[in-house]
VOGU-3710 file (C-alpha; in Angstrom, 3 decimals, decimal comma):
1> mnpsiifyci> 33,823/-11,187/-106,273  33,532/-9,993/-102,702  31,222/-12,378/-100,735  29,594/-9,440/-98,937  28,520/-7,985/-102,301  27,016/-11,350/-103,337  25,150/-11,544/-100,022  23,899/-7,961/-100,444  22,628/-8,717/-103,970  20,774/-11,812/-102,739
11> iiflitkftv> 19,074/-9,803/-99,975  18,009/-7,103/-102,455  16,651/-9,774/-104,826  14,614/-11,443/-102,082  13,199/-8,149/-100,815  12,215/-7,153/-104,356  10,639/-10,545/-105,013  8,554/-10,546/-101,849  7,529/-6,911/-102,356  6,296/-7,621/-105,880
21> aeenlgsivv> 4,502/-10,779/-104,743  2,778/-8,905/-101,951  1,638/-6,217/-104,363  0,311/-8,757/-106,841  -1,578/-10,614/-104,126  -3,301/-7,559/-102,692  -6,945/-7,743/-101,681  -9,385/-7,343/-104,560  -12,684/-5,509/-104,044  -15,666/-4,828/-106,288
31> apnrtlveln> -17,915/-2,428/-104,376  -16,043/0,906/-104,900  -16,058/0,916/-108,725  -18,391/-2,021/-109,487  -15,373/-3,590/-111,187  -12,415/-5,593/-109,892  -9,805/-3,291/-108,318  -7,007/-3,670/-105,782  -7,966/-2,403/-102,340  -4,784/-0,344/-101,963
41> kvgssvlmin> -5,649/1,578/-105,141  -9,114/2,653/-104,006  -9,682/6,236/-102,946  -12,984/5,522/-101,176  -13,410/4,449/-97,559  -13,626/0,655/-97,804  -13,517/-1,878/-94,987  -12,887/-5,544/-95,754  -13,996/-8,178/-93,234  -12,224/-11,380/-94,242
51> kkqiessast> -12,975/-15,066/-93,735  -10,574/-15,416/-90,802  -12,266/-12,599/-88,886  -15,695/-14,106/-89,525  -14,593/-17,552/-88,323  -12,833/-16,219/-85,221  -15,790/-14,088/-84,150  -18,170/-15,149/-81,408  -21,033/-13,615/-83,396  -23,426/-16,037/-85,056
61> ttsgilqefg> -25,214/-13,494/-87,270  -24,261/-11,087/-90,045  -25,485/-8,112/-88,017  -23,240/-9,209/-85,147  -20,220/-9,348/-87,492  -20,988/-5,827/-88,763  -21,266/-4,547/-85,221  -18,000/-6,193/-84,160  -15,773/-5,362/-87,129  -17,657/-2,805/-89,218
71> gfsvsskgnk> -18,529/-0,221/-86,574  -22,267/-0,620/-87,174  -24,825/-0,119/-84,425  -27,449/-2,845/-84,234  -30,806/-2,798/-82,485  -32,068/-6,306/-81,767  -35,812/-6,886/-81,570  -35,896/-10,197/-79,777  -34,642/-13,752/-79,856  -32,781/-15,605/-82,585
81> gtdpsyfnrg> -34,462/-15,175/-85,960  -35,982/-11,751/-85,353  -35,194/-8,973/-87,807  -32,729/-6,450/-86,287  -32,314/-2,828/-87,331  -28,773/-1,734/-88,238  -27,224/1,702/-88,654  -24,039/2,917/-90,314  -22,737/6,333/-89,259  -26,167/7,219/-87,924
91> lsrkyikvlv> -28,075/6,261/-91,086  -30,624/3,461/-90,858  -30,735/0,391/-93,063  -33,210/1,873/-95,548  -30,315/4,070/-96,716  -27,821/1,184/-96,944  -27,560/-0,921/-100,102  -26,874/-4,610/-99,519  -25,654/-6,970/-102,247  -25,194/-10,714/-101,750
101> dgmdlsdits> -23,015/-12,262/-104,475  -24,068/-9,324/-106,630  -27,792/-9,877/-105,964  -30,156/-7,358/-104,411  -32,257/-9,362/-101,925  -34,231/-6,454/-100,464  -37,878/-6,937/-99,535  -39,943/-4,465/-101,581  -43,108/-5,246/-99,600  -41,793/-3,491/-96,486
111> tqeeptyidn> -43,239/0,014/-96,798  -40,779/2,930/-97,149  -37,833/0,782/-96,128  -37,183/-2,182/-98,440  -34,737/-3,841/-96,010  -32,409/-6,743/-96,655  -32,737/-9,367/-93,929  -29,018/-9,906/-93,487  -29,429/-12,323/-90,589  -31,207/-14,750/-92,936
121> lnlisienie> -27,781/-15,446/-94,466  -25,714/-18,315/-93,123  -22,183/-17,174/-92,221  -20,530/-20,495/-93,090  -20,251/-19,904/-96,844  -19,423/-16,175/-96,658  -15,860/-15,458/-97,820  -15,708/-11,731/-97,090  -17,805/-8,629/-96,504  -16,963/-5,317/-98,184
131> ilngsqgtly> -18,293/-2,143/-96,554  -18,223/0,949/-98,742  -18,824/3,992/-96,559  -20,246/7,335/-97,607  -22,932/8,257/-100,090  -22,900/5,969/-103,141  -25,973/7,273/-104,944  -24,072/7,829/-108,201  -23,094/4,158/-108,488  -25,889/2,371/-106,644
141> ggnaiggvis> -28,929/4,662/-106,556  -30,755/6,737/-103,979  -31,043/3,963/-101,372  -27,244/3,860/-100,965  -26,575/7,245/-99,361  -25,597/5,435/-96,175  -23,113/3,175/-97,933  -22,970/-0,278/-99,493  -22,519/-3,721/-97,927  -21,286/-6,360/-100,378
151> insklpeeyg> -21,420/-9,926/-98,997  -19,466/-12,403/-101,104  -19,109/-16,168/-101,285  -16,089/-17,851/-102,827  -15,664/-19,728/-106,092  -13,355/-22,786/-106,091  -9,734/-22,288/-107,119  -8,441/-25,871/-107,184  -9,221/-28,001/-110,241  -11,424/-31,040/-109,821
161> fkesnyleag> -14,317/-31,971/-107,554  -14,280/-31,122/-103,853  -16,746/-31,608/-101,011  -16,714/-30,122/-97,508  -19,010/-30,535/-94,490  -19,538/-28,499/-91,346  -21,488/-29,387/-88,196  -21,905/-27,400/-84,994  -24,130/-27,902/-81,942  -24,837/-25,812/-78,870
171> sygsiknsns> -27,256/-25,023/-76,065  -31,049/-24,715/-76,418  -31,014/-27,543/-78,950  -29,081/-25,407/-81,433  -27,517/-27,120/-84,427  -25,899/-25,773/-87,589  -24,917/-27,763/-90,659  -23,443/-26,977/-94,073  -22,499/-29,048/-97,111  -20,531/-27,586/-99,988
181> fsyaneklql> -19,842/-29,139/-103,400  -17,480/-27,482/-105,863  -15,903/-28,167/-109,224  -13,390/-26,257/-111,317  -11,444/-26,665/-114,536  -9,785/-24,313/-117,000  -13,064/-22,708/-118,060  -15,638/-23,446/-115,361  -15,898/-22,663/-111,654  -18,960/-23,921/-109,794
191> vinlegersn> -19,947/-24,208/-106,128  -23,220/-25,333/-104,519  -23,886/-24,750/-100,815  -26,621/-26,451/-98,765  -27,049/-24,949/-95,308  -29,352/-25,116/-92,327  -29,612/-24,195/-88,668  -32,222/-24,459/-85,961  -32,785/-23,844/-82,279  -35,474/-24,965/-79,836
201> gynsfidtgl> -35,316/-21,496/-78,310  -36,265/-20,565/-74,772  -39,268/-19,298/-72,843  -39,252/-15,518/-72,435  -41,934/-15,557/-69,723  -41,449/-16,254/-66,033  -42,829/-19,674/-65,292  -45,265/-19,103/-62,407  -47,026/-22,425/-62,818  -50,342/-20,628/-63,347
211> aptekdgyyl> -50,278/-20,845/-67,149  -48,670/-23,096/-69,753  -45,284/-22,000/-71,091  -43,572/-22,687/-74,378  -40,231/-22,126/-76,066  -39,858/-19,772/-79,030  -38,047/-21,837/-81,653  -36,270/-20,909/-84,853  -35,025/-22,525/-88,033  -33,317/-21,351/-91,206
221> ygssflsnyi> -32,366/-23,449/-94,187  -31,399/-22,641/-97,733  -29,051/-23,113/-100,636  -26,889/-21,004/-102,889  -24,768/-21,509/-105,969  -22,173/-19,520/-107,872  -20,638/-20,179/-111,253  -18,240/-18,573/-113,666  -17,799/-19,828/-117,230  -15,219/-18,523/-119,685
231> iadeieanfn> -16,939/-18,738/-123,066  -14,030/-17,236/-124,989  -10,933/-15,172/-124,230  -12,988/-11,971/-124,173  -16,355/-13,318/-122,964  -17,351/-14,785/-119,612  -20,661/-15,497/-117,891  -21,764/-15,758/-114,266  -24,864/-17,520/-113,004  -25,692/-17,156/-109,296
241> grfykqhney> -28,700/-18,059/-107,212  -29,924/-18,159/-103,629  -32,885/-19,579/-101,737  -33,743/-19,479/-98,053  -36,687/-20,098/-95,757  -36,720/-18,775/-92,215  -39,235/-19,346/-89,401  -39,126/-17,856/-85,929  -41,572/-17,777/-83,053  -41,722/-14,685/-80,897
251> dnnfsypgds> -43,464/-12,948/-78,018  -44,611/-9,338/-77,922  -46,733/-7,138/-75,654  -49,917/-8,913/-76,708  -48,707/-12,500/-76,678  -49,113/-15,037/-73,911  -47,474/-18,341/-72,951  -48,235/-21,208/-75,293  -49,071/-19,062/-78,348  -46,393/-20,202/-80,822
261> ssyyrddkly> -49,094/-21,220/-83,274  -50,367/-17,606/-83,315  -47,203/-15,501/-83,050  -44,551/-16,349/-85,602  -42,942/-15,042/-88,783  -41,977/-16,822/-92,012  -39,636/-15,435/-94,670  -38,911/-17,025/-98,023  -36,730/-15,795/-100,885  -35,762/-16,918/-104,396
271> allfdltynq> -33,151/-14,931/-106,317  -31,199/-15,488/-109,537  -28,553/-13,468/-111,328  -27,147/-13,914/-114,804  -24,510/-11,641/-116,274  -22,456/-11,640/-119,439  -19,213/-9,664/-119,726  -17,377/-8,792/-122,927  -13,876/-7,333/-122,602  -12,350/-5,613/-125,619
281> rnlshkitfq> -8,964/-3,998/-125,148  -9,544/-1,265/-122,562  -13,330/-1,442/-122,751  -15,691/-3,710/-120,803  -19,390/-4,328/-121,495  -21,565/-6,084/-118,918  -25,245/-6,957/-119,099  -27,063/-8,344/-116,049  -30,518/-9,769/-115,470  -31,828/-10,463/-111,962
291> ptyttrints> -35,289/-11,765/-110,988  -36,207/-11,899/-107,281  -39,226/-13,185/-105,405  -39,842/-12,617/-101,677  -42,708/-13,629/-99,433  -43,243/-12,700/-95,799  -45,938/-13,982/-93,431  -46,555/-12,249/-90,113  -49,012/-13,594/-87,586  -50,196/-11,715/-84,530
301> gasyeydgrk> -53,442/-13,532/-83,947  -54,375/-12,927/-87,613  -52,142/-13,893/-90,527  -50,839/-11,379/-93,068  -48,939/-12,353/-96,217  -46,772/-9,992/-98,292  -45,443/-11,066/-101,708  -43,061/-9,087/-103,871  -41,499/-9,652/-107,281  -38,910/-7,582/-109,080
311> nkleyivstn> -36,974/-7,939/-112,304  -33,903/-5,856/-113,020  -32,047/-5,493/-116,316  -28,784/-3,562/-116,291  -26,098/-2,617/-118,788  -22,725/-1,186/-117,730  -19,754/-0,072/-119,838  -16,464/0,733/-118,128  -13,008/1,814/-119,219  -9,798/3,346/-117,900
321> lfgidflsgf> -8,374/6,407/-119,612  -5,194/8,114/-118,449  -5,411/6,252/-115,136  -9,011/7,334/-114,473  -11,875/4,831/-114,266  -15,024/5,707/-116,201  -18,329/3,932/-115,656  -21,627/4,451/-117,421  -24,799/2,537/-118,185  -28,508/2,196/-117,522
331> dylkkkc> -30,934/-0,127/-115,747  -34,585/-1,062/-115,927  -36,409/-2,171/-112,781  -39,948/-3,543/-112,560  -41,577/-4,165/-109,191  -44,823/-5,899/-108,308  -46,295/-6,297/-104,822
//
């Protein structure tokens, strides 16, 4: 056989192999259809911010990442730890749905807004951020007309037990630490993350020597876990959870030097999610239960505490007929403030 023909056949084989591999390893997203789908097969406007972009960014907050890669506009309200406002295509955050590992962490005690405090999330354990642009009221409800932000951590892929540690230090007494423990086998994937960061802060007043000055400090610590368990070939369960506590001292128009004991804010959150999925041929049933508890304490001379609880039960059935995805279901939501 002619050697040039053999060489040509080898080149065609390699091109075909790499093309197929690239197609099979395409990015997978959840936000557009609320089910796993390849990004290149989605008709919606979806932006994926991956782990490499997050790690290479100079931003230390989720809002900073969205502003740098997602085209969001962010309005900061002060030093590290303050709650920024963010906008997507001109729509404020009260119109943007935020999910963290599938959980809705919004604060229902904030009147008319119910924001998600995205900067209370440590960036170390975030694997990717999906941004679904455009009105998504049909899939996610009326508070998603400005789009959806899905922030996702990663389950382990390698079998066995694995531990990783991260430590970072900077100016103003800033330090950030993370410890991750994961385990995986043929049926179970589990990861537990323990994270914390703090900063001594800085004095926002001009030191004239006429009055005492103080630094406005900040700390954030928390934990999260994700798990996936294959009960049978057609049944799998996920159990996720997240906790954080954040404290920041601040100055406003009424504050004065040395008033950190009077002007500060505390945020605390507990959230769980349990879902069970049953796949039968071309039909998928999923039932989800999520309880969430948030508490917020604001002090501006006097102290005000806001507590909110919500429980959500949801059932979704999905299928694909003639190449078209169909999704239907119902949910029950109970709120208490």
